[in-house]
C-alpha angles and dihedrals in degrees: 000000000000090000091053092050092049090047092050096038096117092051092045091049090051091048092049091050091049092051091047090052090050091053092049091050090050092051091046089054091051092049093046092048091051092048093049092046090052094049095046112110114244126190122181119204118194128176104224102191128040125298096279139109089264092057118119131216126228110210116197125187108214097175130091094241128067120259134210118214112213101179144341 
């Protein structure tokens, strides 16, 4: 077994490096997805009173950055 490992050491090293790269790419995708999800602007609109013309809207900014409302 030891002889086989020493004979195939270059291939095993390449395979290990390839698997390590795959793990790093996977973790980078997770970090990037979390960062983009955190930076995405989110606005929540709720109608507070009944469904009528006198109803009011509650506008909540759920993002880290400020928002400017142009029209409703």
